[in-house]
C-alpha positions in Angstrom: 24.3 69.3 86.3 25.0 65.7 87.0 22.8 63.0 85.5 21.4 62.2 89.0 20.4 65.9 89.4 18.7 65.9 86.0 16.9 62.7 86.9 15.7 64.4 90.1 14.4 67.4 88.2 12.4 65.2 85.9 10.6 63.7 88.8 9.4 67.0 90.2 6.0 68.5 89.5 5.6 71.6 87.4 4.8 73.6 90.5 8.0 72.3 92.2 10.0 73.2 89.1 8.5 76.6 88.9 9.4 77.2 92.6 13.0 76.3 91.9 13.0 78.5 88.8 11.8 81.3 90.9 14.7 80.7 93.4 17.2 80.7 90.5 15.6 83.9 89.1 15.0 82.3 85.7 13.2 84.8 83.4 10.0 84.0 81.5 9.4 80.9 83.7 5.7 81.6 83.7 5.5 80.9 80.0 7.6 77.7 80.1 6.3 74.1 79.8 7.4 71.5 82.4 10.2 70.3 80.0 11.4 73.8 79.4 11.6 74.4 83.1 13.7 71.2 83.5 16.0 72.4 80.7 16.3 75.9 82.1 17.1 74.6 85.6 19.6 72.2 84.2 21.4 75.0 82.3 21.3 77.3 85.3 22.9 74.6 87.4 25.7 74.0 84.9 26.4 77.8 84.7 26.5 78.1 88.5 29.0 75.2 88.8 31.3 76.8 86.1 31.3 80.1 87.8 32.1 78.5 91.2 35.1 76.6 89.8 
């Protein structure tokens, strides 16, 4: 994920992060803190970009 994307994630509320995590099918998202959701979404974004390349 680009730095700008990570910055954008950090500006979202926990509810918005949770919604994005749901869309990305991130497991155990209900147990995650806000920062953990940011990290999980950042990792998922990087994996998605690698598989698309």
